N, C-alpha and C positions, 0 to 999 in steps of 0.2 A: 636296054635293060628290061623291056617286056620279054624279050626272048628267054632271058634267065628263069622266070617264072614259068613259060612254057616248057622249057627243057626240064627243071626241076619236078614240074608236074608228070611230065611224060615219062622221065626215068625215075623218079622217086615213087610214084603210085605203085608201078609194078613190083620194085623192090621190096617195098612196105607190105604190098599185098603177099606176095611169097613169103615173107617173113611171118607174118600172121597165119598164113595156111599151113608153115611148117608146124607150128604149135598144135592146130588144129589135128593134122595128121597124127601127131602123138597121142592125142584125145581119141581119135577113131580106132587107132591100134588097141588101146584100152579098152575102148568098148567091145571090141571083137575079142579080146583075150579074156574078158570076164563077164560072166553072165549076170545081169542085173537082178538083185531079188525081186521076187513077185511084188510084194508089198512097196518097194521103191519104184516102181515101174512109173508112176507119175511123176515123180521127181525127174526121172530120166528124160520123159517126154518134155517137161517144162524146160530142162536144161537146153535141150536141143532147139526148142522153139526160141529160146533166149540167143543161142547163137545164131540162128536164121534172122531173128530181128537184128541182132547186131550187124550183120552182114548187109542187110537191106539199109540200114541207117547210115553205114560207111558208104555205100553206093550213092545213095540219095545226098550225102553230103558233097561228094565229087560232082555229082550232076548239078548241084545247085552252085557249086564253085565255078565250074565250067559255064555255066549260063550267065553267072553274074561277070565273070571276065569277058563274055561276048557281049553282054548287055552294056556295059560300061568303057567300052572301047571308044 
């Protein structure tokens, strides 16, 4: 039964990550095709910071889950 969780994590995380990256690719294409207005530059920078923080939170969550699995075996 433990192997099911391991397989789900090993297979599920890359699939979920690819699905999320596909959404970000659309956003990156929009960034290239539309020049941001000078007055809204700060909003664009904050949005990109939020995307970076979101990715770091996801990575830290996975690291904590893996450490939890290892610690509670």
